N, CA, C and O of each residue as an XYZ file, in Angstrom:
276
protein
N     -14.927     10.456     -2.157
C     -13.527     10.146     -2.356
C     -12.674     11.201     -1.650
O     -12.890     12.404     -1.800
N     -11.708     10.721     -0.883
C     -10.841     11.628     -0.132
C      -9.766     12.201     -1.055
O      -9.219     11.490     -1.898
N      -9.479     13.453     -0.893
C      -8.460     14.134     -1.689
C      -7.117     14.006     -0.976
O      -7.026     14.289      0.219
N      -6.075     13.585     -1.689
C      -4.741     13.440     -1.107
C      -3.979     14.745     -1.299
O      -3.899     15.285     -2.402
N      -3.424     15.233     -0.198
C      -2.634     16.467     -0.280
C      -1.378     16.204     -1.101
O      -0.675     15.222     -0.862
N      -1.093     17.067     -2.061
C       0.042     16.869     -2.960
C       1.379     17.192     -2.317
O       2.419     16.827     -2.865
N       1.387     17.865     -1.172
C       2.648     18.270     -0.559
C       3.176     17.263      0.461
O       4.218     17.497      1.072
N       2.474     16.149      0.652
C       2.925     15.149      1.627
C       4.082     14.339      1.066
O       4.151     14.085     -0.137
N       4.979     13.940      1.937
C       6.164     13.184      1.540
C       5.888     11.685      1.556
O       6.421     10.946      0.729
N       5.064     11.237      2.487
C       4.724      9.813      2.584
C       3.215      9.640      2.586
O       2.466     10.525      3.002
N       2.786      8.468      2.107
C       1.361      8.146      2.022
C       1.098      6.818      2.714
O       1.995      5.988      2.853
N      -0.141      6.630      3.143
C      -0.545      5.316      3.633
C      -0.613      4.372      2.441
O      -0.580      4.812      1.292
N      -0.706      3.089      2.712
C      -0.835      2.100      1.642
C      -2.083      2.408      0.805
O      -2.040      2.353     -0.424
N      -3.167      2.724      1.462
C      -4.418      3.014      0.763
C      -4.296      4.255     -0.111
O      -4.773      4.271     -1.246
N      -3.659      5.292      0.416
C      -3.470      6.526     -0.353
C      -2.551      6.299     -1.549
O      -2.783      6.839     -2.631
N      -1.505      5.496     -1.346
C      -0.584      5.192     -2.445
C      -1.312      4.400     -3.534
O      -1.105      4.644     -4.722
N      -2.152      3.464     -3.135
C      -2.938      2.692     -4.102
C      -3.857      3.616     -4.885
O      -3.979      3.500     -6.104
N      -4.491      4.518     -4.186
C      -5.383      5.471     -4.843
C      -4.601      6.341     -5.822
O      -5.079      6.614     -6.924
N      -3.416      6.775     -5.436
C      -2.588      7.619     -6.287
C      -2.218      6.897     -7.579
O      -2.167      7.508     -8.647
N      -1.955      5.563     -7.475
C      -1.611      4.776     -8.656
C      -2.840      4.288     -9.421
O      -2.736      3.846    -10.565
N      -3.994      4.373     -8.780
C      -5.214      3.901     -9.424
C      -5.332      2.386     -9.415
O      -5.895      1.790    -10.334
N      -4.791      1.761     -8.358
C      -4.862      0.311     -8.223
C      -5.560     -0.034     -6.913
O      -5.816      0.847     -6.092
N      -5.862     -1.293     -6.720
C      -6.527     -1.737     -5.504
C      -5.573     -1.830     -4.330
O      -4.357     -1.935     -4.489
N      -6.161     -1.789     -3.154
C      -5.380     -1.864     -1.916
C      -4.618     -3.189     -1.814
O      -3.458     -3.210     -1.403
N      -5.269     -4.290     -2.186
C      -4.631     -5.600     -2.106
C      -3.423     -5.669     -3.039
O      -2.380     -6.209     -2.667
N      -3.559     -5.129     -4.239
C      -2.444     -5.097     -5.186
C      -1.309     -4.254     -4.633
O      -0.141     -4.621     -4.763
N      -1.643     -3.124     -4.015
C      -0.619     -2.248     -3.444
C       0.136     -2.964     -2.329
O       1.364     -2.902     -2.263
N      -0.606     -3.649     -1.449
C       0.053     -4.407     -0.378
C       0.996     -5.451     -0.970
O       2.101     -5.642     -0.462
N       0.574     -6.125     -2.033
C       1.410     -7.152     -2.661
C       2.686     -6.530     -3.235
O       3.767     -7.101     -3.094
N       2.569     -5.377     -3.874
C       3.741     -4.696     -4.437
C       4.709     -4.259     -3.346
O       5.924     -4.349     -3.521
N       4.179     -3.789     -2.225
C       5.029     -3.361     -1.110
C       5.698     -4.576     -0.458
O       6.898     -4.552     -0.185
N       4.928     -5.627     -0.212
C       5.481     -6.802      0.459
C       6.512     -7.525     -0.404
O       7.437     -8.140      0.127
N       6.364     -7.459     -1.728
C       7.331     -8.097     -2.624
C       8.580     -7.241     -2.817
O       9.590     -7.717     -3.335
N       8.511     -5.974     -2.397
C       9.646     -5.073     -2.541
C       9.654     -4.332     -3.869
O      10.572     -3.555     -4.133
N       8.651     -4.556     -4.709
C       8.597     -3.842     -5.984
C       8.409     -2.348     -5.768
O       8.936     -1.531     -6.523
N       7.657     -2.000     -4.737
C       7.522     -0.605     -4.322
C       8.119     -0.509     -2.922
O       7.690     -1.206     -2.002
N       9.105      0.355     -2.776
C       9.758      0.507     -1.476
C       8.859      1.270     -0.510
O       8.053      2.110     -0.911
N       9.019      0.958      0.762
C       8.241      1.633      1.796
C       9.112      1.783      3.035
O      10.195      1.206      3.126
N       8.620      2.567      3.984
C       9.344      2.796      5.234
C       8.414      2.510      6.405
O       7.191      2.571      6.285
N       9.027      2.198      7.531
C       8.271      2.028      8.764
C       8.555      3.234      9.642
O       9.709      3.562      9.920
N       7.498      3.880     10.070
C       7.604      5.012     10.983
C       6.862      4.582     12.247
O       5.633      4.526     12.275
N       7.631      4.282     13.284
C       7.016      3.696     14.474
C       6.472      2.324     14.116
O       7.227      1.438     13.717
N       5.180      2.147     14.255
C       4.540      0.881     13.877
C       3.773      1.007     12.565
O       3.055      0.086     12.175
N       3.921      2.139     11.886
C       3.143      2.406     10.680
C       3.973      2.177      9.417
O       5.148      2.538      9.369
N       3.370      1.587      8.413
C       4.000      1.391      7.104
C       3.565      2.539      6.203
O       2.370      2.783      6.038
N       4.539      3.247      5.616
C       4.249      4.378      4.738
C       5.027      4.233      3.437
O       6.101      3.633      3.403
N       4.473      4.787      2.378
C       5.111      4.739      1.063
C       5.537      6.159      0.687
O       4.687      7.030      0.506
N       6.843      6.399      0.568
C       7.291      7.713      0.115
C       6.794      7.973     -1.311
O       6.814      7.075     -2.153
N       6.359      9.182     -1.567
C       5.847      9.542     -2.883
C       6.911      9.282     -3.944
O       6.585      8.825     -5.040
N       8.159      9.561     -3.641
C       9.224      9.351     -4.629
C       9.372      7.878     -4.999
O       9.818      7.566     -6.103
N       9.006      6.967     -4.097
C       9.080      5.540     -4.412
C       8.001      5.143     -5.416
O       8.200      4.224     -6.210
N       6.867      5.827     -5.385
C       5.842      5.588     -6.400
C       6.355      6.033     -7.762
O       6.151      5.350     -8.765
N       7.021      7.184     -7.790
C       7.597      7.694     -9.033
C       8.667      6.739     -9.555
O       8.720      6.455    -10.752
N       9.522      6.244     -8.655
C      10.561      5.288     -9.048
C       9.939      4.030     -9.645
O      10.429      3.511    -10.647
N       8.871      3.542     -9.039
C       8.203      2.332     -9.525
C       7.642      2.549    -10.931
O       7.840      1.714    -11.814
N       6.956      3.648    -11.139
C       6.387      3.934    -12.457
C       7.503      4.108    -13.481
O       7.383      3.626    -14.608
N       8.582      4.786    -13.113
C       9.714      4.953    -14.029
C      10.335      3.607    -14.400
O      10.750      3.408    -15.542
N      10.397      2.678    -13.434
C      10.957      1.351    -13.725
C      10.036      0.586    -14.679
O      10.512     -0.164    -15.531
N       8.738      0.769    -14.540
C       7.793      0.135    -15.470
C       7.977      0.693    -16.867
O       7.948     -0.048    -17.849
N       8.169      2.007    -16.954
C       8.386      2.641    -18.256
C       9.696      2.166    -18.890
O       9.750      1.929    -20.097
N      10.746      2.029    -18.086
C      12.034      1.569    -18.593
C      11.930      0.132    -19.094
O      12.479     -0.206    -20.143
N      11.227     -0.711    -18.342
C      11.033     -2.111    -18.756
C      10.252     -2.177    -20.061
O      10.569     -2.975    -20.943
N       9.233     -1.337    -20.177
C       8.404     -1.308    -21.381
C       9.221     -0.824    -22.578
O       9.085     -1.353    -23.682
N      10.064      0.176    -22.358
C      10.894      0.711    -23.433
C      11.906     -0.344    -23.898
O      12.134     -0.498    -25.098
N      12.507     -1.067    -22.956
C      13.483     -2.104    -23.299
C      12.802     -3.237    -24.068
O      13.379     -3.770    -25.016
N      11.598     -3.604    -23.677
C      10.875     -4.688    -24.349
C      10.457     -4.258    -25.748
O      10.487     -5.062    -26.679
N      10.069     -2.998    -25.903
C       9.656     -2.492    -27.198
C      10.844     -2.390    -28.156
O      10.701     -2.622    -29.356
N      12.016     -2.042    -27.621
C      13.212     -1.886    -28.448
C      13.747     -3.232    -28.927
O      14.420     -3.304    -29.955
N      13.451     -4.290    -28.187
C      13.993     -5.612    -28.540
C      13.303     -6.269    -29.675
O      13.668     -7.380    -30.061
């Protein structure tokens, strides 16, 4: 298993999936649907680390709202 450097600002789709502990196909689906934001650098698709944090925070907020209701 490859170790992801913690100081990087952007990750590949595969690295972002690994960071979240999900499959590559699921990660691609989340990026293509816009649920997880990504950027294009040249011809490469990259996921900013902060966008992973935003996604997880949105899941937590949704869960908190559903639990409160």
